[in-house]
C-alpha positions as CSV (number, residue, x, y, z in Angstrom):
1,M,145.5,131.8,80.8
2,G,144.7,128.2,81.6
3,R,143.1,127.2,85.0
4,E,146.3,125.3,86.0
5,T,148.4,128.3,85.2
6,Q,146.1,130.6,87.2
7,N,146.3,128.3,90.2
8,R,150.1,128.4,90.1
9,E,149.9,132.2,89.8
10,W,147.6,132.4,92.8
11,Q,150.0,130.2,94.8
12,R,152.9,132.5,94.1
13,Q,151.2,135.7,95.2
14,P,150.6,136.7,98.8
15,S,146.9,136.1,99.6
16,D,146.4,139.6,101.0
17,S,148.0,141.5,98.1
18,P,146.0,143.0,95.3
19,E,147.9,140.6,92.9
20,G,147.0,137.7,95.2
21,I,143.4,138.6,95.3
22,Q,143.2,139.0,91.5
23,A,144.9,135.7,91.0
24,M,142.4,134.0,93.3
25,L,139.5,135.6,91.4
26,N,141.0,134.5,88.1
27,A,141.1,131.0,89.3
28,L,137.4,130.9,89.8
29,P,135.2,129.4,87.0
30,A,132.6,132.1,87.4
31,M,132.6,135.7,86.3
32,V,133.4,138.0,89.2
33,G,133.3,141.8,88.9
34,Y,132.5,145.0,90.5
35,W,130.5,147.9,89.1
36,D,130.3,151.3,90.7
37,S,127.3,153.5,91.2
38,E,127.8,155.0,87.7
39,M,127.6,151.4,86.3
40,C,131.2,151.4,85.3
41,N,133.5,148.5,85.8
42,R,136.2,148.7,88.5
43,M,137.3,145.1,88.7
44,A,136.8,141.8,86.7
45,N,138.4,138.4,86.6
46,D,139.6,136.4,83.6
47,A,136.4,134.5,83.2
48,Y,134.9,137.6,81.4
49,I,137.3,136.8,78.5
50,E,135.5,133.5,77.7
51,Y,132.1,135.2,77.6
52,F,132.7,138.7,76.2
53,G,136.2,138.5,74.7
54,R,137.3,141.3,77.1
55,T,140.3,141.1,79.4
56,P,139.9,142.6,82.9
57,Q,142.2,145.5,81.8
58,E,140.0,146.2,78.8
59,L,136.8,146.2,80.9
60,R,138.0,148.7,83.5
61,G,136.0,151.9,83.3
62,V,133.6,150.5,80.7
63,H,129.9,151.1,81.2
64,I,127.9,147.9,81.7
65,R,125.7,148.9,78.9
66,E,128.6,148.8,76.5
67,L,129.6,145.3,77.7
68,L,126.1,143.8,77.6
69,G,124.7,145.5,74.6
70,P,121.4,147.5,74.4
71,E,119.0,144.6,74.6
72,L,120.7,142.6,77.4
73,F,121.3,145.9,79.3
74,E,117.6,146.7,79.2
75,L,116.8,143.2,80.6
76,N,119.3,143.6,83.4
77,L,118.5,147.2,84.2
78,P,115.8,146.5,86.8
79,H,118.2,144.2,88.7
80,I,121.0,146.7,88.4
81,E,118.8,149.5,89.8
82,A,117.5,147.3,92.6
83,A,121.1,146.4,93.5
84,L,122.1,150.1,93.5
85,A,119.1,150.7,95.8
86,G,120.5,148.2,98.3
87,E,118.5,145.1,97.3
88,A,120.4,141.9,96.5
89,Q,119.5,140.2,93.3
90,L,119.5,136.6,92.1
91,F,118.2,135.6,88.7
92,D,118.7,133.3,85.7
93,Q,119.3,134.7,82.3
94,E,120.2,133.8,78.7
95,I,123.4,135.4,77.2
96,Q,124.5,135.2,73.7
97,I,128.3,135.5,73.7
98,P,130.2,137.2,70.9
99,A,131.0,133.8,69.4
100,G,127.3,133.5,68.8
101,D,126.6,130.7,71.2
102,L,123.6,130.9,73.6
103,R,124.5,130.4,77.2
104,Y,122.4,130.2,80.4
105,T,123.7,131.9,83.4
106,Q,122.7,132.6,87.0
107,A,123.6,136.1,88.2
108,S,124.0,137.5,91.7
109,Y,124.2,141.2,92.3
110,I,125.3,142.1,95.8
111,P,125.1,145.7,96.9
112,D,128.4,147.3,98.3
113,R,127.2,149.3,101.3
114,V,129.1,151.8,103.3
115,G,126.6,152.8,106.0
116,A,123.5,154.0,104.2
117,E,125.4,154.6,100.9
118,V,125.5,152.0,98.1
119,R,128.8,152.6,96.3
120,G,128.3,149.9,93.7
121,F,127.6,146.2,93.5
122,F,129.5,143.0,93.2
123,V,128.6,140.6,90.3
124,L,128.9,136.8,90.4
125,V,127.8,135.1,87.2
126,T,127.8,131.3,87.0
127,D,127.4,129.4,83.7
128,I,124.5,127.0,84.2
129,T,124.2,125.9,80.6
130,E,124.9,122.3,81.4
131,R,122.6,122.3,84.4
132,R,119.8,123.8,82.2
133,R,120.5,121.2,79.6
134,I,120.1,118.4,82.1
135,E,117.0,120.0,83.7
136,E,115.4,120.3,80.2
137,E,116.2,116.7,79.4
138,V,114.7,115.6,82.7
139,E,111.6,117.7,82.1
140,R,111.4,116.3,78.5
141,S,111.7,112.8,79.9
142,R,109.1,113.5,82.6
143,K,106.6,114.7,80.0
144,Q,107.3,111.7,77.8
145,L,106.7,109.4,80.8
146,A,103.5,111.2,81.7
147,E,102.2,110.9,78.2
148,A,103.1,107.2,78.1
149,E,101.4,106.6,81.4
150,R,98.3,108.5,80.2
151,V,98.1,106.4,77.1
152,A,98.7,103.1,78.9
153,K,96.6,104.2,81.9
154,M,99.6,103.5,84.2
155,G,101.3,105.2,87.1
156,S,104.3,104.7,89.3
157,W,105.0,105.2,93.0
158,E,107.8,104.9,95.5
159,W,107.3,104.4,99.3
160,D,110.2,105.5,101.5
161,I,109.5,103.2,104.4
162,P,111.6,104.8,107.1
163,S,110.0,108.3,106.6
164,G,106.6,107.1,105.3
165,R,106.8,109.4,102.3
166,L,105.0,108.3,99.2
167,T,106.1,109.8,95.9
168,C,103.6,109.4,93.0
169,S,103.8,110.0,89.3
170,E,101.3,112.2,87.4
171,G,99.8,109.0,85.8
172,L,99.0,107.6,89.2
173,Y,97.2,110.9,90.3
174,A,95.2,110.7,87.1
175,I,94.1,107.1,87.8
176,Y,93.1,108.0,91.3
177,G,91.3,111.1,90.1
178,I,93.2,113.5,92.4
179,A,95.6,116.5,91.9
180,G,99.1,116.2,93.2
181,E,98.6,119.2,95.5
182,D,95.6,117.4,97.1
183,F,97.8,114.5,98.3
184,D,99.7,114.9,101.6
185,G,102.6,112.7,100.4
186,H,102.2,110.0,103.1
187,Y,101.6,106.3,102.6
188,E,98.6,106.4,105.0
189,G,97.1,109.2,102.9
190,G,97.2,107.0,99.8
191,S,95.4,104.1,101.5
192,Q,92.3,106.1,102.0
193,Y,91.5,105.8,98.3
194,V,91.5,102.0,98.4
195,H,87.9,100.5,98.3
196,P,86.8,99.8,101.9
197,D,86.1,96.1,101.0
198,D,89.6,95.7,99.7
199,R,91.5,97.7,102.2
200,S,92.4,95.0,104.7
201,R,93.6,92.7,101.9
202,V,95.8,95.5,100.5
203,E,97.3,96.2,103.9
204,K,98.1,92.5,104.4
205,V,99.9,92.3,101.0
206,M,101.9,95.4,101.7
207,R,102.8,94.3,105.2
208,E,104.0,90.9,103.8
209,A,106.0,92.7,101.1
210,V,107.9,94.8,103.8
211,E,108.3,92.0,106.3
212,L,109.1,89.1,104.0
213,G,110.4,90.9,100.9
214,A,107.6,89.2,98.9
215,P,107.0,90.8,95.5
216,V,103.7,92.6,95.1
217,D,101.4,91.5,92.2
218,Y,97.7,91.8,92.9
219,E,94.5,93.6,92.0
220,Y,92.3,95.8,94.1
221,R,89.6,98.4,93.7
222,I,89.9,102.1,94.4
223,L,87.1,104.6,95.2
224,R,87.8,107.9,93.5
225,P,86.6,111.2,95.0
226,D,84.1,111.5,92.1
227,G,82.5,108.2,93.4
228,R,83.7,106.0,90.5
229,V,85.1,102.6,91.3
230,R,88.2,101.5,89.3
231,R,90.0,98.2,89.3
232,I,93.8,98.4,89.7
233,H,96.6,96.0,89.0
234,S,99.7,96.7,91.0
235,R,103.3,95.4,91.0
236,A,106.1,96.3,93.3
237,E,109.5,95.2,94.6
238,L,111.3,95.9,97.9
239,T,114.7,97.4,98.2
240,A,116.7,96.8,101.4
241,D,120.1,97.8,102.8
242,G,123.0,95.4,103.4
243,S,121.6,94.2,106.7
244,G,118.2,93.4,105.2
245,K,116.5,96.5,106.6
246,P,113.6,97.6,104.3
247,L,114.3,100.9,102.7
248,R,111.7,101.5,100.0
249,L,109.0,99.8,98.0
250,T,108.9,100.8,94.3
251,G,106.0,99.9,92.1
252,T,103.7,100.5,89.2
253,V,99.9,100.5,88.9
254,Q,97.6,100.1,85.8
255,D,93.9,100.8,85.5
256,V,92.5,97.6,84.2
257,T,88.8,98.4,84.7
258,E,87.9,98.3,81.0
259,V,90.1,95.3,80.3
260,R,88.5,93.3,83.1
261,A,85.0,94.4,82.1
262,A,85.6,93.3,78.5
263,A,87.0,90.0,79.7
264,E,83.9,89.4,81.9
265,V,81.6,90.2,78.9
266,L,83.5,87.8,76.7
267,H,83.4,85.1,79.3
268,Q,79.6,85.6,79.8
269,T,79.1,85.6,76.0
270,A,81.1,82.4,75.7
271,S,79.0,80.8,78.5
272,D,75.8,81.9,76.8
273,L,76.8,80.6,73.4
274,G,77.9,77.3,75.0
275,R,74.6,77.0,76.8
276,R,72.6,77.7,73.7
277,A,74.7,75.3,71.6
278,A,73.9,72.6,74.2
279,E,70.2,73.4,74.1
280,L,70.2,73.2,70.3
281,H,72.1,70.0,70.3
282,A,69.4,68.5,72.6
283,L,66.5,69.4,70.3
284,P,65.2,66.8,67.8
285,H,66.6,67.3,64.3
286,R,64.3,69.3,62.1
287,P,65.1,69.3,58.4
288,R,65.8,72.7,56.9
289,R,63.1,74.2,54.7
290,E,65.2,73.7,51.6
291,D,66.1,70.1,52.5
292,D,62.4,69.2,53.1
293,L,60.8,70.9,50.0
294,A,63.7,70.5,47.6
295,K,62.8,66.8,47.3
296,L,59.4,67.8,45.9
297,L,60.0,71.0,44.0
298,T,62.4,72.4,41.5
299,A,64.7,75.4,42.5
300,R,62.4,77.8,40.5
301,Q,59.3,76.4,42.1
302,L,60.8,76.7,45.6
303,E,61.8,80.3,44.8
304,I,58.2,81.1,43.7
305,L,56.7,79.4,46.7
306,S,58.9,81.6,49.0
307,L,57.6,84.7,47.3
308,V,54.0,83.4,47.7
309,A,54.7,83.0,51.4
310,E,55.8,86.6,51.5
311,G,52.4,87.6,50.3
312,L,53.3,88.6,46.7
313,S,50.7,88.3,43.9
314,N,51.3,86.5,40.6
315,S,52.0,89.8,38.9
316,Q,54.4,91.0,41.6
317,I,56.3,87.6,41.5
318,A,56.5,87.9,37.7
319,T,58.0,91.4,38.0
320,R,60.5,90.3,40.7
321,L,61.7,87.2,38.7
322,Y,61.4,88.8,35.2
323,L,58.8,86.1,34.1
324,T,55.4,86.4,32.5
325,E,52.4,86.2,34.7
326,S,51.2,83.1,32.9
327,T,54.5,81.4,33.6
328,V,54.2,82.1,37.3
329,K,50.7,80.8,37.3
330,W,51.9,77.6,35.6
331,H,54.6,77.1,38.2
332,I,52.2,77.6,41.1
333,G,49.9,74.9,39.6
334,K,52.9,72.5,39.6
335,V,53.7,73.5,43.2
336,L,50.1,72.8,44.4
337,R,50.1,69.3,42.7
338,A,53.6,68.4,44.0
339,L,52.6,69.4,47.6
340,G,49.1,67.8,47.4
341,V,47.3,70.9,48.4
342,A,44.3,72.6,46.9
343,N,45.2,76.3,46.9
344,R,47.8,79.0,47.6
345,A,46.9,79.4,51.2
346,Q,47.6,75.7,51.9
347,A,50.8,75.8,50.0
348,M,51.9,78.9,52.0
349,A,51.0,77.0,55.3
350,R,53.0,74.0,54.2
351,Y,56.0,76.2,53.4
352,L,55.9,78.1,56.7
353,S,55.4,74.9,58.7
354,T,58.8,73.7,57.6
355,A,60.5,77.0,58.7
356,P,62.9,76.6,61.7
357,R,61.6,77.9,65.0
């Protein structure tokens, strides 16, 4: 029976007749039933058909174990026993309906008391599958946002101006080095983490944002509980009502400590290199060793002289260059005559004197 048909049926029946009451129950989107102290059904509405494929007439007298099945019955049994002991129950549960689909429900068991006796319990079961889907999607999005904030070292916040409440994301708590439960949720509580030297400037910026609607875009330092100082870049915008009354300030923050430190290092390095380049430019030009000696020596003689300057003997030079020792000795003689020196020591001194300092 469709919902529209059920409503028409309810309207035709007297509200205080059994038929009228049943019609009203059938019009409800939730499962409504009554189970006696023996756990047998005494009343059910049409919504049970959608879940269990049983009409209210087919359910009457059926034990709840037969309806739920052994596994689901065992899960529900503590709640059933508690309800029959006079304790109201409210719980969420997964139910696999005969069609095979998995549904999420919220069940309420209400004891039926007559004096001290509990004669049974009323059941109200609401399908919350769509609500659970939305909640899971929200939770998934929250986790994705938290991970993105962690990677980017970012956080977000919203300041409800009339109430003074400040709502912060997990990423912001991580930047400030605090746990969510340690924050009292008030704007004034958040300002205590701003570095004392920057606090008055931050308060001025925030005041102007509220009074003038000026967008927030500035940097400041925070002092974390562990004593570490971090540099923060914050952006925010004001939301006002139709009359211009400030309602809330919503913004993001990013920890730029390492970025700014790297920029300062690069700036300092660039300044040092510029200064050194200027100093070198001011020095008188000194020819390179190769430029000075290459005019007097061949490439092989220059190579041998460099090895002499390293302190190698004739035999070691011969081994290094795959030459005979006599060939090395001949080249050294040529080097001494070309440089106008008398021995190896003077040739070495001449070579080293042309090296750049």
